[in-house]
N, C-alpha and C positions, 0 to 999 in steps of 0.2 A: 050422461057421461060422468065419470068420476073426475076428481081433481087431477089425478095422475094422467088420465087421458087428455084432459084439457091442457095440462102442462106440455105434453108431447105435441099436441096439435098446434098450440100457439108458438111453441119453440121452433117447430119445423117451418111454420108460416113466416117467422121472423128470420129464418136462415141461420139459426144459432145451433151449434152442436150441443149435445147433452153435456159433454165435458166442459165446453165454454160456459154454459149456464151454471154448471156446478161451481166453477171457479169464480164466477161473478158473485154468486150468493154465499160463497164460503163453505161449501160442503164437498165431501169426497164425491168423485164421479159415480162411484158405486151407489152412494146414497141417492143421488139424483135418479139413477136408473131404477132403484127400488121405489122411489116416489112415483115415477112414470108408469111402472108396471103394477102398482097397487100393493106392493109388498110392505110398504109403510103407508098406512092409510091415515094416521093421525098426524098430519103435517102441522107443525106449530103455526099459529096465525102470523107471527112475525116473519116466518119463512115464506108463507103464502104472499105476504106483502112484498118481500124482496124479489121473489120470482116474478110476480106481476109487474113490478117496477122495471125489471130488466127486459121483460117481454113487451113493455109499452102498453100494458092493458091494466084493467082494474082488478082488484081482488074479487069483485062481484062476478066479473067475466070468468075468472079462474075457478071459482067455486060453483058456478051455475050448473044446475042439474045434479049436484052432489048433496044429498040430504044430510050427510054427516056434518056439514058446516052450517046448518040452518040455525044453530045456536048463536051465530055471529050476526048481530043486528047491523043495519046499514051504516050507522055512524062508525061502528067498529071497523067495518070493511073499508070504509073511506079513509079512516085514520091510518091504517097499516100501509096504504099505498100513498106514500108521502113524497117521493122524489119529484123534483121539478121536471118539466117537459124537456128542458135543455139537457139535464143529466141523463134522462132516458134516451135521448137521441145520441148522446155521446157513447153510451153503453152499446147501443145497437151498432153504431159505426165501428166501435172497437171490435166487436165480434164479427163484423163483416170483413175485417182484415185477414190476410193470410196468417198462418201460425207463426211464420218468421217475423212478420211485422208486429204481431201481438207480443212476441218475446222481446223485441226491441223496445216497444213502449213500456213493457214491464220493467226492463232493465233501467230505462230512464227514470221511471217513477220510483224505483227502489233506490237508486243512487242519487237522485236529485239532479237538477240542472246546475252546472257550474257557470258562473258569470265571468 
Protein backbone atom coordinates (compact mmCIF):
# COMPACT_ATOMS: atom_id res chain seq x y z
CA UNK A 1 0.00 0.00 0.00
CA UNK A 2 1.06 3.56 -0.59
CA UNK A 3 1.14 6.23 2.10
CA UNK A 4 -1.90 7.83 0.46
CA UNK A 5 -3.85 4.59 0.64
CA UNK A 6 -2.81 4.19 4.28
CA UNK A 7 -3.92 7.75 5.07
CA UNK A 8 -7.34 7.06 3.59
CA UNK A 9 -7.68 3.67 5.29
CA UNK A 10 -6.70 4.90 8.76
CA UNK A 11 -8.72 8.12 8.35
CA UNK A 12 -11.87 6.18 7.56
CA UNK A 13 -11.18 3.76 10.40
CA UNK A 14 -10.90 6.75 12.78
CA UNK A 15 -14.17 8.21 11.47
CA UNK A 16 -12.55 11.45 10.33
CA UNK A 17 -13.46 13.19 7.08
CA UNK A 18 -10.79 14.13 4.59
CA UNK A 19 -11.71 17.79 5.15
CA UNK A 20 -11.46 17.35 8.91
CA UNK A 21 -8.03 15.75 8.68
CA UNK A 22 -6.86 18.49 6.33
CA UNK A 23 -8.00 21.17 8.77
CA UNK A 24 -6.29 19.51 11.67
CA UNK A 25 -2.92 19.25 9.96
CA UNK A 26 -3.13 22.66 8.29
CA UNK A 27 -3.47 21.83 4.60
CA UNK A 28 -6.10 22.58 2.00
CA UNK A 29 -8.70 19.80 1.62
CA UNK A 30 -7.69 19.46 -2.04
CA UNK A 31 -4.10 18.79 -0.94
CA UNK A 32 -5.27 16.06 1.43
CA UNK A 33 -7.26 14.50 -1.41
CA UNK A 34 -4.15 14.57 -3.62
CA UNK A 35 -2.16 12.88 -0.83
CA UNK A 36 -4.76 10.14 -0.51
CA UNK A 37 -5.05 9.54 -4.25
CA UNK A 38 -1.30 9.48 -4.87
CA UNK A 39 -1.20 12.70 -6.87
CA UNK A 40 1.33 14.03 -4.37
CA UNK A 41 3.65 11.18 -3.52
CA UNK A 42 6.46 13.06 -1.77
CA UNK A 43 4.66 13.98 1.44
CA UNK A 44 7.10 15.80 3.77
CA UNK A 45 8.13 13.80 6.86
CA UNK A 46 6.76 16.52 9.15
CA UNK A 47 3.35 16.17 7.48
CA UNK A 48 3.52 12.38 7.81
CA UNK A 49 4.03 12.93 11.54
CA UNK A 50 1.12 15.37 11.85
CA UNK A 51 -1.23 13.06 9.97
CA UNK A 52 -0.16 10.05 12.02
CA UNK A 53 -0.65 12.00 15.24
CA UNK A 54 -4.19 13.04 14.34
CA UNK A 55 -5.07 9.49 13.29
CA UNK A 56 -3.66 8.11 16.53
CA UNK A 57 -1.12 5.91 14.79
CA UNK A 58 2.63 5.94 14.30
CA UNK A 59 4.56 7.20 11.29
CA UNK A 60 5.74 3.61 10.86
CA UNK A 61 2.14 2.46 10.40
CA UNK A 62 1.43 5.24 7.93
CA UNK A 63 4.47 4.52 5.77
CA UNK A 64 4.26 0.71 6.00
CA UNK A 65 4.47 -0.90 2.58
CA UNK A 66 5.59 2.26 0.78
CA UNK A 67 9.21 1.87 -0.27
CA UNK A 68 9.53 5.58 -1.12
CA UNK A 69 9.79 6.24 2.63
CA UNK A 70 12.46 3.62 3.30
CA UNK A 71 15.05 6.41 3.64
CA UNK A 72 13.51 7.34 6.99
CA UNK A 73 15.13 5.32 9.74
CA UNK A 74 13.17 4.19 12.79
CA UNK A 75 14.38 6.98 15.15
CA UNK A 76 13.34 9.59 12.56
CA UNK A 77 9.89 8.04 12.23
CA UNK A 78 9.45 7.93 16.00
CA UNK A 79 10.61 11.53 16.34
CA UNK A 80 8.01 12.94 13.96
CA UNK A 81 5.13 11.33 15.88
CA UNK A 82 5.49 13.38 19.01
CA UNK A 83 2.00 14.27 20.26
CA UNK A 84 1.06 12.99 23.66
CA UNK A 85 -1.64 10.35 23.95
CA UNK A 86 -4.00 12.85 25.57
CA UNK A 87 -3.60 15.28 22.66
CA UNK A 88 -4.34 12.53 20.15
CA UNK A 89 -7.49 11.54 22.04
CA UNK A 90 -8.69 15.15 22.13
CA UNK A 91 -8.18 15.50 18.38
CA UNK A 92 -10.08 12.29 17.72
CA UNK A 93 -12.89 13.47 19.98
CA UNK A 94 -13.04 16.84 18.23
CA UNK A 95 -13.40 15.25 14.81
CA UNK A 96 -16.11 12.99 16.14
CA UNK A 97 -18.27 16.06 16.85
CA UNK A 98 -20.90 17.31 14.44
CA UNK A 99 -19.78 20.10 12.09
CA UNK A 100 -21.86 22.58 14.09
CA UNK A 101 -20.16 21.67 17.37
CA UNK A 102 -16.74 21.76 15.70
CA UNK A 103 -17.51 25.31 14.54
CA UNK A 104 -18.58 26.29 18.07
CA UNK A 105 -15.32 24.91 19.50
CA UNK A 106 -13.31 26.78 16.84
CA UNK A 107 -15.10 30.03 17.69
CA UNK A 108 -14.31 29.55 21.39
CA UNK A 109 -10.67 28.78 20.62
CA UNK A 110 -10.34 31.76 18.28
CA UNK A 111 -11.94 34.26 20.65
CA UNK A 112 -10.71 32.86 23.94
CA UNK A 113 -12.75 32.27 27.02
CA UNK A 114 -13.85 35.32 28.94
CA UNK A 115 -13.70 35.18 32.72
